[in-house]
TORKOL-4160 file (C-alpha; in steps of 0.2 Angstrom, whole numbers, padded with zeros to 4 digits, m for minus):
411
<pt num="1" X="0823" Y="0944" Z="m1237"/>
<pt num="2" X="0832" Y="0957" Z="m1226"/>
<pt num="3" X="0826" Y="0961" Z="m1209"/>
<pt num="4" X="0821" Y="0978" Z="m1214"/>
<pt num="5" X="0812" Y="0987" Z="m1229"/>
<pt num="6" X="0822" Y="1003" Z="m1232"/>
<pt num="7" X="0811" Y="1017" Z="m1236"/>
<pt num="8" X="0816" Y="1035" Z="m1233"/>
<pt num="9" X="0805" Y="1041" Z="m1220"/>
<pt num="10" X="0807" Y="1058" Z="m1211"/>
<pt num="11" X="0801" Y="1058" Z="m1193"/>
<pt num="12" X="0785" Y="1069" Z="m1192"/>
<pt num="13" X="0787" Y="1085" Z="m1182"/>
<pt num="14" X="0779" Y="1084" Z="m1165"/>
<pt num="15" X="0762" Y="1093" Z="m1164"/>
<pt num="16" X="0760" Y="1109" Z="m1155"/>
<pt num="17" X="0758" Y="1107" Z="m1137"/>
<pt num="18" X="0766" Y="1090" Z="m1137"/>
<pt num="19" X="0774" Y="1087" Z="m1120"/>
<pt num="20" X="0786" Y="1074" Z="m1127"/>
<pt num="21" X="0776" Y="1059" Z="m1121"/>
<pt num="22" X="0764" Y="1058" Z="m1136"/>
<pt num="23" X="0749" Y="1064" Z="m1126"/>
<pt num="24" X="0748" Y="1081" Z="m1133"/>
<pt num="25" X="0736" Y="1092" Z="m1124"/>
<pt num="26" X="0727" Y="1077" Z="m1117"/>
<pt num="27" X="0717" Y="1082" Z="m1101"/>
<pt num="28" X="0710" Y="1072" Z="m1087"/>
<pt num="29" X="0693" Y="1074" Z="m1094"/>
<pt num="30" X="0698" Y="1066" Z="m1111"/>
<pt num="31" X="0706" Y="1052" Z="m1102"/>
<pt num="32" X="0691" Y="1049" Z="m1091"/>
<pt num="33" X="0680" Y="1050" Z="m1107"/>
<pt num="34" X="0691" Y="1037" Z="m1116"/>
<pt num="35" X="0690" Y="1025" Z="m1101"/>
<pt num="36" X="0671" Y="1027" Z="m1100"/>
<pt num="37" X="0669" Y="1022" Z="m1118"/>
<pt num="38" X="0680" Y="1007" Z="m1115"/>
<pt num="39" X="0671" Y="1001" Z="m1100"/>
<pt num="40" X="0653" Y="1007" Z="m1102"/>
<pt num="41" X="0648" Y="0990" Z="m1110"/>
<pt num="42" X="0654" Y="0980" Z="m1095"/>
<pt num="43" X="0646" Y="0993" Z="m1083"/>
<pt num="44" X="0629" Y="0992" Z="m1092"/>
<pt num="45" X="0629" Y="0973" Z="m1092"/>
<pt num="46" X="0633" Y="0972" Z="m1073"/>
<pt num="47" X="0619" Y="0985" Z="m1070"/>
<pt num="48" X="0606" Y="0975" Z="m1080"/>
<pt num="49" X="0611" Y="0959" Z="m1071"/>
<pt num="50" X="0608" Y="0968" Z="m1054"/>
<pt num="51" X="0592" Y="0976" Z="m1060"/>
<pt num="52" X="0585" Y="0959" Z="m1065"/>
<pt num="53" X="0590" Y="0951" Z="m1048"/>
<pt num="54" X="0581" Y="0965" Z="m1039"/>
<pt num="55" X="0565" Y="0963" Z="m1050"/>
<pt num="56" X="0565" Y="0944" Z="m1047"/>
<pt num="57" X="0567" Y="0947" Z="m1028"/>
<pt num="58" X="0553" Y="0960" Z="m1029"/>
<pt num="59" X="0541" Y="0948" Z="m1039"/>
<pt num="60" X="0544" Y="0934" Z="m1027"/>
<pt num="61" X="0530" Y="0933" Z="m1014"/>
<pt num="62" X="0535" Y="0937" Z="m0997"/>
<pt num="63" X="0532" Y="0924" Z="m0983"/>
<pt num="64" X="0528" Y="0930" Z="m0966"/>
<pt num="65" X="0533" Y="0920" Z="m0950"/>
<pt num="66" X="0515" Y="0914" Z="m0948"/>
<pt num="67" X="0514" Y="0908" Z="m0966"/>
<pt num="68" X="0501" Y="0893" Z="m0966"/>
<pt num="69" X="0500" Y="0893" Z="m0947"/>
<pt num="70" X="0483" Y="0888" Z="m0941"/>
<pt num="71" X="0486" Y="0899" Z="m0925"/>
<pt num="72" X="0490" Y="0914" Z="m0935"/>
<pt num="73" X="0477" Y="0927" Z="m0939"/>
<pt num="74" X="0487" Y="0937" Z="m0951"/>
<pt num="75" X="0484" Y="0937" Z="m0970"/>
<pt num="76" X="0496" Y="0922" Z="m0973"/>
<pt num="77" X="0490" Y="0912" Z="m0959"/>
<pt num="78" X="0476" Y="0898" Z="m0959"/>
<pt num="79" X="0467" Y="0902" Z="m0943"/>
<pt num="80" X="0451" Y="0905" Z="m0952"/>
<pt num="81" X="0451" Y="0888" Z="m0960"/>
<pt num="82" X="0455" Y="0880" Z="m0944"/>
<pt num="83" X="0440" Y="0889" Z="m0935"/>
<pt num="84" X="0428" Y="0884" Z="m0949"/>
<pt num="85" X="0434" Y="0866" Z="m0948"/>
<pt num="86" X="0431" Y="0866" Z="m0929"/>
<pt num="87" X="0414" Y="0874" Z="m0931"/>
<pt num="88" X="0410" Y="0859" Z="m0942"/>
<pt num="89" X="0415" Y="0847" Z="m0929"/>
<pt num="90" X="0433" Y="0843" Z="m0936"/>
<pt num="91" X="0446" Y="0847" Z="m0923"/>
<pt num="92" X="0463" Y="0853" Z="m0929"/>
<pt num="93" X="0479" Y="0848" Z="m0920"/>
<pt num="94" X="0494" Y="0859" Z="m0924"/>
<pt num="95" X="0511" Y="0851" Z="m0922"/>
<pt num="96" X="0529" Y="0858" Z="m0926"/>
<pt num="97" X="0538" Y="0841" Z="m0927"/>
<pt num="98" X="0536" Y="0827" Z="m0940"/>
<pt num="99" X="0538" Y="0814" Z="m0926"/>
<pt num="100" X="0523" Y="0821" Z="m0916"/>
<pt num="101" X="0513" Y="0822" Z="m0932"/>
<pt num="102" X="0516" Y="0804" Z="m0936"/>
<pt num="103" X="0511" Y="0799" Z="m0918"/>
<pt num="104" X="0495" Y="0809" Z="m0918"/>
<pt num="105" X="0489" Y="0804" Z="m0935"/>
<pt num="106" X="0477" Y="0789" Z="m0936"/>
<pt num="107" X="0466" Y="0781" Z="m0950"/>
<pt num="108" X="0452" Y="0793" Z="m0947"/>
<pt num="109" X="0463" Y="0809" Z="m0948"/>
<pt num="110" X="0470" Y="0820" Z="m0962"/>
<pt num="111" X="0488" Y="0824" Z="m0960"/>
<pt num="112" X="0491" Y="0841" Z="m0968"/>
<pt num="113" X="0510" Y="0844" Z="m0972"/>
<pt num="114" X="0515" Y="0862" Z="m0975"/>
<pt num="115" X="0532" Y="0871" Z="m0977"/>
<pt num="116" X="0541" Y="0856" Z="m0985"/>
<pt num="117" X="0557" Y="0866" Z="m0986"/>
<pt num="118" X="0559" Y="0864" Z="m0967"/>
<pt num="119" X="0558" Y="0845" Z="m0967"/>
<pt num="120" X="0575" Y="0836" Z="m0966"/>
<pt num="121" X="0577" Y="0819" Z="m0975"/>
<pt num="122" X="0575" Y="0811" Z="m0958"/>
<pt num="123" X="0558" Y="0819" Z="m0956"/>
<pt num="124" X="0553" Y="0814" Z="m0973"/>
<pt num="125" X="0557" Y="0796" Z="m0969"/>
<pt num="126" X="0546" Y="0797" Z="m0953"/>
<pt num="127" X="0531" Y="0803" Z="m0962"/>
<pt num="128" X="0531" Y="0787" Z="m0973"/>
<pt num="129" X="0524" Y="0779" Z="m0957"/>
<pt num="130" X="0510" Y="0791" Z="m0955"/>
<pt num="131" X="0492" Y="0783" Z="m0955"/>
<pt num="132" X="0477" Y="0791" Z="m0962"/>
<pt num="133" X="0475" Y="0802" Z="m0977"/>
<pt num="134" X="0488" Y="0815" Z="m0983"/>
<pt num="135" X="0486" Y="0833" Z="m0990"/>
<pt num="136" X="0503" Y="0839" Z="m0996"/>
<pt num="137" X="0503" Y="0858" Z="m0999"/>
<pt num="138" X="0516" Y="0863" Z="m1013"/>
<pt num="139" X="0527" Y="0848" Z="m1008"/>
<pt num="140" X="0545" Y="0847" Z="m1013"/>
<pt num="141" X="0552" Y="0834" Z="m1025"/>
<pt num="142" X="0559" Y="0824" Z="m1011"/>
<pt num="143" X="0542" Y="0823" Z="m1002"/>
<pt num="144" X="0533" Y="0818" Z="m1018"/>
<pt num="145" X="0545" Y="0804" Z="m1021"/>
<pt num="146" X="0543" Y="0798" Z="m1003"/>
<pt num="147" X="0524" Y="0800" Z="m1001"/>
<pt num="148" X="0517" Y="0802" Z="m1019"/>
<pt num="149" X="0527" Y="0791" Z="m1030"/>
<pt num="150" X="0523" Y="0793" Z="m1049"/>
<pt num="151" X="0519" Y="0812" Z="m1047"/>
<pt num="152" X="0531" Y="0824" Z="m1054"/>
<pt num="153" X="0532" Y="0843" Z="m1053"/>
<pt num="154" X="0529" Y="0851" Z="m1070"/>
<pt num="155" X="0529" Y="0870" Z="m1076"/>
<pt num="156" X="0522" Y="0884" Z="m1065"/>
<pt num="157" X="0505" Y="0891" Z="m1071"/>
<pt num="158" X="0501" Y="0910" Z="m1070"/>
<pt num="159" X="0483" Y="0908" Z="m1072"/>
<pt num="160" X="0475" Y="0913" Z="m1056"/>
<pt num="161" X="0457" Y="0906" Z="m1058"/>
<pt num="162" X="0453" Y="0889" Z="m1064"/>
<pt num="163" X="0438" Y="0877" Z="m1066"/>
<pt num="164" X="0438" Y="0860" Z="m1059"/>
<pt num="165" X="0438" Y="0850" Z="m1075"/>
<pt num="166" X="0437" Y="0833" Z="m1066"/>
<pt num="167" X="0425" Y="0822" Z="m1057"/>
<pt num="168" X="0433" Y="0823" Z="m1040"/>
<pt num="169" X="0419" Y="0828" Z="m1028"/>
<pt num="170" X="0430" Y="0839" Z="m1017"/>
<pt num="171" X="0433" Y="0850" Z="m1033"/>
<pt num="172" X="0417" Y="0849" Z="m1042"/>
<pt num="173" X="0408" Y="0855" Z="m1026"/>
<pt num="174" X="0420" Y="0869" Z="m1024"/>
<pt num="175" X="0419" Y="0875" Z="m1042"/>
<pt num="176" X="0430" Y="0889" Z="m1048"/>
<pt num="177" X="0446" Y="0892" Z="m1037"/>
<pt num="178" X="0458" Y="0906" Z="m1036"/>
<pt num="179" X="0476" Y="0899" Z="m1035"/>
<pt num="180" X="0485" Y="0916" Z="m1034"/>
<pt num="181" X="0498" Y="0923" Z="m1046"/>
<pt num="182" X="0508" Y="0907" Z="m1047"/>
<pt num="183" X="0504" Y="0889" Z="m1044"/>
<pt num="184" X="0513" Y="0872" Z="m1046"/>
<pt num="185" X="0507" Y="0859" Z="m1058"/>
<pt num="186" X="0510" Y="0841" Z="m1059"/>
<pt num="187" X="0511" Y="0826" Z="m1071"/>
<pt num="188" X="0498" Y="0813" Z="m1067"/>
<pt num="189" X="0502" Y="0795" Z="m1064"/>
<pt num="190" X="0490" Y="0781" Z="m1071"/>
<pt num="191" X="0474" Y="0780" Z="m1061"/>
<pt num="192" X="0476" Y="0797" Z="m1052"/>
<pt num="193" X="0463" Y="0811" Z="m1053"/>
<pt num="194" X="0469" Y="0828" Z="m1059"/>
<pt num="195" X="0459" Y="0844" Z="m1057"/>
<pt num="196" X="0461" Y="0862" Z="m1061"/>
<pt num="197" X="0472" Y="0859" Z="m1076"/>
<pt num="198" X="0484" Y="0870" Z="m1085"/>
<pt num="199" X="0487" Y="0862" Z="m1102"/>
<pt num="200" X="0490" Y="0844" Z="m1098"/>
<pt num="201" X="0495" Y="0846" Z="m1080"/>
<pt num="202" X="0485" Y="0848" Z="m1065"/>
<pt num="203" X="0485" Y="0859" Z="m1049"/>
<pt num="204" X="0476" Y="0847" Z="m1038"/>
<pt num="205" X="0481" Y="0828" Z="m1039"/>
<pt num="206" X="0473" Y="0814" Z="m1029"/>
<pt num="207" X="0480" Y="0797" Z="m1028"/>
<pt num="208" X="0468" Y="0783" Z="m1025"/>
<pt num="209" X="0470" Y="0772" Z="m1009"/>
<pt num="210" X="0484" Y="0759" Z="m1010"/>
<pt num="211" X="0483" Y="0742" Z="m1003"/>
<pt num="212" X="0500" Y="0745" Z="m0994"/>
<pt num="213" X="0497" Y="0761" Z="m0986"/>
<pt num="214" X="0478" Y="0761" Z="m0987"/>
<pt num="215" X="0477" Y="0780" Z="m0988"/>
<pt num="216" X="0472" Y="0794" Z="m1000"/>
<pt num="217" X="0486" Y="0806" Z="m1004"/>
<pt num="218" X="0481" Y="0823" Z="m1011"/>
<pt num="219" X="0493" Y="0836" Z="m1018"/>
<pt num="220" X="0488" Y="0855" Z="m1020"/>
<pt num="221" X="0500" Y="0866" Z="m1030"/>
<pt num="222" X="0496" Y="0882" Z="m1021"/>
<pt num="223" X="0494" Y="0887" Z="m1003"/>
<pt num="224" X="0484" Y="0903" Z="m1008"/>
<pt num="225" X="0466" Y="0895" Z="m1007"/>
<pt num="226" X="0470" Y="0890" Z="m0988"/>
<pt num="227" X="0476" Y="0907" Z="m0982"/>
<pt num="228" X="0465" Y="0919" Z="m0972"/>
<pt num="229" X="0467" Y="0933" Z="m0985"/>
<pt num="230" X="0460" Y="0922" Z="m1000"/>
<pt num="231" X="0449" Y="0910" Z="m0991"/>
<pt num="232" X="0433" Y="0919" Z="m0996"/>
<pt num="233" X="0438" Y="0921" Z="m1015"/>
<pt num="234" X="0429" Y="0910" Z="m1027"/>
<pt num="235" X="0427" Y="0892" Z="m1021"/>
<pt num="236" X="0443" Y="0893" Z="m1010"/>
<pt num="237" X="0434" Y="0889" Z="m0994"/>
<pt num="238" X="0424" Y="0875" Z="m1000"/>
<pt num="239" X="0440" Y="0867" Z="m1008"/>
<pt num="240" X="0450" Y="0869" Z="m0993"/>
<pt num="241" X="0437" Y="0862" Z="m0981"/>
<pt num="242" X="0433" Y="0847" Z="m0993"/>
<pt num="243" X="0452" Y="0842" Z="m0994"/>
<pt num="244" X="0457" Y="0846" Z="m0976"/>
<pt num="245" X="0441" Y="0841" Z="m0968"/>
<pt num="246" X="0438" Y="0824" Z="m0977"/>
<pt num="247" X="0440" Y="0814" Z="m0961"/>
<pt num="248" X="0435" Y="0817" Z="m0943"/>
<pt num="249" X="0450" Y="0826" Z="m0937"/>
<pt num="250" X="0465" Y="0836" Z="m0944"/>
<pt num="251" X="0483" Y="0835" Z="m0939"/>
<pt num="252" X="0492" Y="0850" Z="m0946"/>
<pt num="253" X="0511" Y="0849" Z="m0948"/>
<pt num="254" X="0520" Y="0866" Z="m0949"/>
<pt num="255" X="0538" Y="0861" Z="m0946"/>
<pt num="256" X="0550" Y="0873" Z="m0938"/>
<pt num="257" X="0567" Y="0876" Z="m0947"/>
<pt num="258" X="0579" Y="0862" Z="m0943"/>
<pt num="259" X="0592" Y="0867" Z="m0930"/>
<pt num="260" X="0610" Y="0868" Z="m0934"/>
<pt num="261" X="0619" Y="0851" Z="m0930"/>
<pt num="262" X="0603" Y="0841" Z="m0929"/>
<pt num="263" X="0603" Y="0825" Z="m0938"/>
<pt num="264" X="0597" Y="0825" Z="m0956"/>
<pt num="265" X="0601" Y="0843" Z="m0959"/>
<pt num="266" X="0599" Y="0849" Z="m0977"/>
<pt num="267" X="0615" Y="0854" Z="m0987"/>
<pt num="268" X="0620" Y="0872" Z="m0990"/>
<pt num="269" X="0614" Y="0870" Z="m1008"/>
<pt num="270" X="0597" Y="0865" Z="m1002"/>
<pt num="271" X="0596" Y="0880" Z="m0990"/>
<pt num="272" X="0601" Y="0893" Z="m1004"/>
<pt num="273" X="0585" Y="0901" Z="m1011"/>
<pt num="274" X="0582" Y="0898" Z="m1030"/>
<pt num="275" X="0583" Y="0916" Z="m1033"/>
<pt num="276" X="0601" Y="0917" Z="m1027"/>
<pt num="277" X="0606" Y="0903" Z="m1038"/>
<pt num="278" X="0597" Y="0911" Z="m1053"/>
<pt num="279" X="0607" Y="0927" Z="m1049"/>
<pt num="280" X="0624" Y="0919" Z="m1049"/>
<pt num="281" X="0619" Y="0910" Z="m1065"/>
<pt num="282" X="0614" Y="0926" Z="m1074"/>
<pt num="283" X="0631" Y="0933" Z="m1067"/>
<pt num="284" X="0640" Y="0919" Z="m1075"/>
<pt num="285" X="0631" Y="0921" Z="m1092"/>
<pt num="286" X="0635" Y="0940" Z="m1091"/>
<pt num="287" X="0654" Y="0936" Z="m1088"/>
<pt num="288" X="0655" Y="0924" Z="m1102"/>
<pt num="289" X="0646" Y="0936" Z="m1114"/>
<pt num="290" X="0658" Y="0950" Z="m1109"/>
<pt num="291" X="0673" Y="0939" Z="m1112"/>
<pt num="292" X="0667" Y="0934" Z="m1129"/>
<pt num="293" X="0663" Y="0953" Z="m1133"/>
<pt num="294" X="0681" Y="0958" Z="m1127"/>
<pt num="295" X="0689" Y="0944" Z="m1136"/>
<pt num="296" X="0683" Y="0949" Z="m1153"/>
<pt num="297" X="0685" Y="0966" Z="m1160"/>
<pt num="298" X="0669" Y="0973" Z="m1167"/>
<pt num="299" X="0672" Y="0989" Z="m1178"/>
<pt num="300" X="0687" Y="0998" Z="m1185"/>
<pt num="301" X="0704" Y="1000" Z="m1175"/>
<pt num="302" X="0704" Y="1015" Z="m1164"/>
<pt num="303" X="0719" Y="1026" Z="m1167"/>
<pt num="304" X="0726" Y="1032" Z="m1150"/>
<pt num="305" X="0741" Y="1043" Z="m1146"/>
<pt num="306" X="0757" Y="1034" Z="m1142"/>
<pt num="307" X="0762" Y="1035" Z="m1124"/>
<pt num="308" X="0780" Y="1038" Z="m1130"/>
<pt num="309" X="0789" Y="1045" Z="m1145"/>
<pt num="310" X="0795" Y="1031" Z="m1157"/>
<pt num="311" X="0808" Y="1034" Z="m1171"/>
<pt num="312" X="0802" Y="1032" Z="m1188"/>
<pt num="313" X="0815" Y="1019" Z="m1192"/>
<pt num="314" X="0810" Y="1008" Z="m1177"/>
<pt num="315" X="0792" Y="1009" Z="m1184"/>
<pt num="316" X="0797" Y="1004" Z="m1201"/>
<pt num="317" X="0808" Y="0990" Z="m1195"/>
<pt num="318" X="0794" Y="0983" Z="m1183"/>
<pt num="319" X="0781" Y="0983" Z="m1197"/>
<pt num="320" X="0794" Y="0975" Z="m1209"/>
<pt num="321" X="0797" Y="0961" Z="m1196"/>
<pt num="322" X="0778" Y="0958" Z="m1195"/>
<pt num="323" X="0776" Y="0957" Z="m1214"/>
<pt num="324" X="0790" Y="0945" Z="m1215"/>
<pt num="325" X="0784" Y="0934" Z="m1202"/>
<pt num="326" X="0767" Y="0932" Z="m1211"/>
<pt num="327" X="0774" Y="0932" Z="m1228"/>
<pt num="328" X="0764" Y="0947" Z="m1232"/>
<pt num="329" X="0773" Y="0952" Z="m1248"/>
<pt num="330" X="0758" Y="0960" Z="m1256"/>
<pt num="331" X="0755" Y="0972" Z="m1241"/>
<pt num="332" X="0773" Y="0976" Z="m1240"/>
<pt num="333" X="0774" Y="0980" Z="m1258"/>
<pt num="334" X="0758" Y="0991" Z="m1257"/>
<pt num="335" X="0765" Y="1000" Z="m1243"/>
<pt num="336" X="0782" Y="1004" Z="m1252"/>
<pt num="337" X="0773" Y="1009" Z="m1268"/>
<pt num="338" X="0761" Y="1020" Z="m1258"/>
<pt num="339" X="0775" Y="1029" Z="m1249"/>
<pt num="340" X="0785" Y="1031" Z="m1265"/>
<pt num="341" X="0770" Y="1039" Z="m1274"/>
<pt num="342" X="0766" Y="1051" Z="m1260"/>
<pt num="343" X="0784" Y="1057" Z="m1260"/>
<pt num="344" X="0786" Y="1058" Z="m1279"/>
<pt num="345" X="0770" Y="1067" Z="m1283"/>
<pt num="346" X="0775" Y="1084" Z="m1276"/>
<pt num="347" X="0793" Y="1082" Z="m1284"/>
<pt num="348" X="0784" Y="1080" Z="m1301"/>
<pt num="349" X="0774" Y="1096" Z="m1298"/>
<pt num="350" X="0758" Y="1087" Z="m1298"/>
<pt num="351" X="0744" Y="1090" Z="m1285"/>
<pt num="352" X="0745" Y="1079" Z="m1269"/>
<pt num="353" X="0727" Y="1072" Z="m1273"/>
<pt num="354" X="0735" Y="1063" Z="m1289"/>
<pt num="355" X="0743" Y="1051" Z="m1277"/>
<pt num="356" X="0725" Y="1044" Z="m1272"/>
<pt num="357" X="0717" Y="1046" Z="m1289"/>
<pt num="358" X="0718" Y="1030" Z="m1300"/>
<pt num="359" X="0715" Y="1040" Z="m1316"/>
<pt num="360" X="0731" Y="1050" Z="m1313"/>
<pt num="361" X="0742" Y="1034" Z="m1313"/>
<pt num="362" X="0747" Y="1036" Z="m1331"/>
<pt num="363" X="0751" Y="1054" Z="m1329"/>
<pt num="364" X="0763" Y="1050" Z="m1314"/>
<pt num="365" X="0771" Y="1035" Z="m1323"/>
<pt num="366" X="0775" Y="1046" Z="m1338"/>
<pt num="367" X="0781" Y="1061" Z="m1328"/>
<pt num="368" X="0793" Y="1049" Z="m1318"/>
<pt num="369" X="0799" Y="1041" Z="m1334"/>
<pt num="370" X="0803" Y="1058" Z="m1342"/>
<pt num="371" X="0814" Y="1062" Z="m1327"/>
<pt num="372" X="0823" Y="1046" Z="m1325"/>
<pt num="373" X="0832" Y="1034" Z="m1337"/>
<pt num="374" X="0819" Y="1020" Z="m1334"/>
<pt num="375" X="0805" Y="1017" Z="m1347"/>
<pt num="376" X="0787" Y="1019" Z="m1344"/>
<pt num="377" X="0784" Y="1000" Z="m1343"/>
<pt num="378" X="0797" Y="0998" Z="m1330"/>
<pt num="379" X="0791" Y="1013" Z="m1320"/>
<pt num="380" X="0773" Y="1007" Z="m1321"/>
<pt num="381" X="0777" Y="0989" Z="m1315"/>
<pt num="382" X="0787" Y="0997" Z="m1301"/>
<pt num="383" X="0773" Y="1009" Z="m1295"/>
<pt num="384" X="0757" Y="0999" Z="m1300"/>
<pt num="385" X="0763" Y="0981" Z="m1304"/>
<pt num="386" X="0758" Y="0964" Z="m1297"/>
<pt num="387" X="0763" Y="0956" Z="m1280"/>
<pt num="388" X="0782" Y="0951" Z="m1280"/>
<pt num="389" X="0784" Y="0932" Z="m1283"/>
<pt num="390" X="0797" Y="0930" Z="m1269"/>
<pt num="391" X="0807" Y="0940" Z="m1256"/>
<pt num="392" X="0821" Y="0943" Z="m1269"/>
<pt num="393" X="0809" Y="0952" Z="m1280"/>
<pt num="394" X="0802" Y="0962" Z="m1265"/>
<pt num="395" X="0820" Y="0968" Z="m1261"/>
<pt num="396" X="0823" Y="0972" Z="m1279"/>
<pt num="397" X="0807" Y="0982" Z="m1280"/>
<pt num="398" X="0813" Y="0992" Z="m1264"/>
<pt num="399" X="0830" Y="0996" Z="m1273"/>
<pt num="400" X="0822" Y="1001" Z="m1289"/>
<pt num="401" X="0809" Y="1013" Z="m1280"/>
<pt num="402" X="0824" Y="1021" Z="m1270"/>
<pt num="403" X="0833" Y="1023" Z="m1287"/>
<pt num="404" X="0818" Y="1031" Z="m1295"/>
<pt num="405" X="0816" Y="1044" Z="m1280"/>
<pt num="406" X="0835" Y="1048" Z="m1281"/>
<pt num="407" X="0834" Y="1051" Z="m1300"/>
<pt num="408" X="0819" Y="1062" Z="m1298"/>
<pt num="409" X="0826" Y="1072" Z="m1284"/>
<pt num="410" X="0843" Y="1075" Z="m1294"/>
<pt num="411" X="0834" Y="1079" Z="m1310"/>
């Protein structure tokens, strides 16, 4: 097969107003509209991702500096609970360091551990040596592994109020408790008591005293029942006093944030909030979806004006090379036949619509045969025949179509 398929094609006249670069009368407004149509999908995906991140940040409960602090009278503090415990004869000692909490705890005290995100690995190791009972408020996975082995965090529960559903005296005496909009739940190990269940998981878990440590470890999956704002709701006050005031004294650990450079600091990944990780995960998913969307064309090809004028001969040659590279003899033959019919129809005095009308094929073949020295069978095979078997037949078809056009023009 030759490098080109010769088909007499006249260059189309430039449209009115064409400035020679193929843009015609394209204005800045039209260019902006095309760019917006091409990029609006990406913009909408990015906007949706940012909107979801803002919604997640808004839904996340805000934590004040005095959160769970027994000396803080604000809505998130626990001063009301501390005062009630003191009135019942149970003193509350507040400490900011894990080492001080361990030294001040004793077998007749309850060590309440809050804000586990501020505890370093070294602090968690120190708390293993604490004596007396432990009350872990929304503990981290590391704290559970160290102080409550066998208890694993499960799914969050969105049910605010729950019934005890267990035989633990601290829960049955308190009755219904309001855990707030979201609370942690836990898987129960063998022999543990689980109360305020959500499906098969519990919001309050108590491990029995062990022979090694000789202490009771209680886990509560929400700090809401302890705060000043919610202490008077349902049986929150009773549950908080029953858990924190189970012994003769309370040591309340509310650790400060670890200082930079101190031993046992958490890694950067541990200090990044979960919402930030979720935002970047969503952004990565959005980028992958955009890449898949842009990599696969959805819908028909969009015709656009060429930026420069291209000679018709170059267009024909370039398309011929593509057909040859992919052995697309059928498409090449169809293009040749369609072009020949389009040019022959007006020469034969037939309406231009006949070129696209399959019913007019016989009329076109007969008219061409009358004005050439070829028979109707040969003309029909050339204009409407099957795919050429090889490149040689395709070249022969090209020559025959050129000869038919020449004879019709000269007749």
